[in-house]
N, C-alpha and C positions, 0 to 999 in steps of 0.2 A: 763532699767527698772526705770520706773516714780518713785521717791524719790530717785535713786542711785544718788550722785556726787564723782567724783575723783579730790581732790584737790594736784597737784604736791608742792611737798615738795623742794624747791631750796637748792641746797646741792654746798659747794665749788666743787664738782668732779662730773663729768658725768653721776651720779649712778641716775636711773629712782625709788625714791621715791616719797610716797606719800601718803595720807589719803583716807579712805573710807569712807563719809559720808551719811547715812541712814537716810531718813525723811518718816514716812509713807508709810515704802515699803512693799509691799504685793505679796505673791507669790503663785502660787498654787503647790498643795500637791506634785503634780512629779518632780517640779525643787526643792525638798531637796535632799541636798549630804549627805550622811552620815547619822549616827544615829542620833535621839531624843536626844537631852542632851548630845553629844558626839562630839562639835563641836570644843572643846577648844583640847581634844586628838587630834579630824582630824587635823587640822590646824598643832599642833606639830608634826606631822608623817611626814610632807612636809621637816621639817628639815634636816633628812637624807639626802634628795634627791639634797638641795639646797645647805647643809655645804659641800657635796662634790663637787661641780662645785665652788662654794665660793675658795675652796682649790685650784682647778685646774686653778680659773683667776689668784689667786694671783702667781702661778710657773711661768704662760705667764710675768707677769708682772715683776716677778725677772728675770726671761731670755733676755726680753728685756733690763733690767737695766745694765746686765752685756755684753749684746752684745752694750750696747750706750759705756759704759765704755773701753771696749775691745777697740773700735775705737779711743775713747778719746787718752788712755794714750799711743797706738802708734803711735798717731800723733802728741800727745804733745811734745815740748822739754822742759826740765829743765836741768840746771847743765849739758850744751853739750850734752845731750840722751835722747831720749824716755821715758818718765816715766815706761813704760813697761818694761825697764831695770832694774828700780830699786826693788831691796828685798821687801823694803816694800808693793811696790804696788803689787807685784806678789804675796804677801804673802794674801794680800786683797783680790784680785781675786780668789785665791786658797780656801780661807776661803767663798767667794760668791757663788761659785759652788758649792762647797761640801755640803753647806747649801740647794741650789736649789736643789740638786740629792737628799736629804733626804727627802725635803716634797716632788719631786715629788712619791720617793717610796711610801710615808704614801697615798698620795691621789691614788696612783695607787692600791695599797694594800684594802684601803677604798673601793674603787669602784668595786673592782674583789670580794670583801665579800658581798656586796649588789646586785649583779648582781648575784651571785652563790646560793644567798637566805641563807647565813649565819645569825647571827646577829650580826650585823656591828655598833652598836650603838657606841660603843667604838672608834671602828678604826675611823670611820667616825668624832668623836669628835675630837678624836689628830691630822687625818691630816686636816681640817679645821684650828684649833689652832694652831699648829704648822708651817703650811705654810703660815699662814697671819702673824704669828709673825715673820716668817723668812724674807719673802716676805720686810716685812718692816727694817728687817737689811740691807737687800742686797741692796733696795734705798737709804736708807741713805747713806751708803757707797760708791755709784754710786755718791750720791749729791758730798761727798766727792772728789772723785778722778776727780769729774770736776772741783772741785774748784769753782770758782766765775762762771764761767759759768753754771752751776750746779743749781742757784738759780735764773737765766734767767729766768721771768715769760716766757710761753712758750715753754723753752727747752724741752726734751723728759725727762729729770730724774726730771727736778720741775714736768712736770704734773704729772707723777710718784706718786713722792713725796704725791704731793695732793689725787691722786688717791687711793691709797693703804690704807690710812686711814681707809677708810670708809669698808674694807674689813675686819679689825679686827672685827667691830663690829655687821656685818651683822651678822643673823641667829646664834646668842647665841656665 
């Protein structure tokens, strides 16, 4: 539409954000979405859809961090044995797996409530908040388990570390 411009915002991760710029935009009446004067309500109503998907994305990132960590600690030898044999490493992985499972269950419940027509606002907010915060903790722990290789630019856990931060901000 004439007068509509989309301006990308470059971020540290590969998240597609941008600004919508409107200048002298004119649309026909049939292009109206929602009710006049209810635009903010309409826009905020999309949060329930996107918060759930952001929570699910956080679960996927956390799962990847755990998988990368498992592969690393099984192959990295320190003190004459794989890191995976060390009790503190096992405890860290157990904590990571527990947080991921809790996140998944919250996201599943929120999605189920939304799909079945229940008032899911609270469940959705809880799932998004917990899953993104847990993913941050899981990925941070993955970086620690990788040691120096966890902060090498372009390594899987380093990329996840940059990517997950934005999820904690998206959708409130």
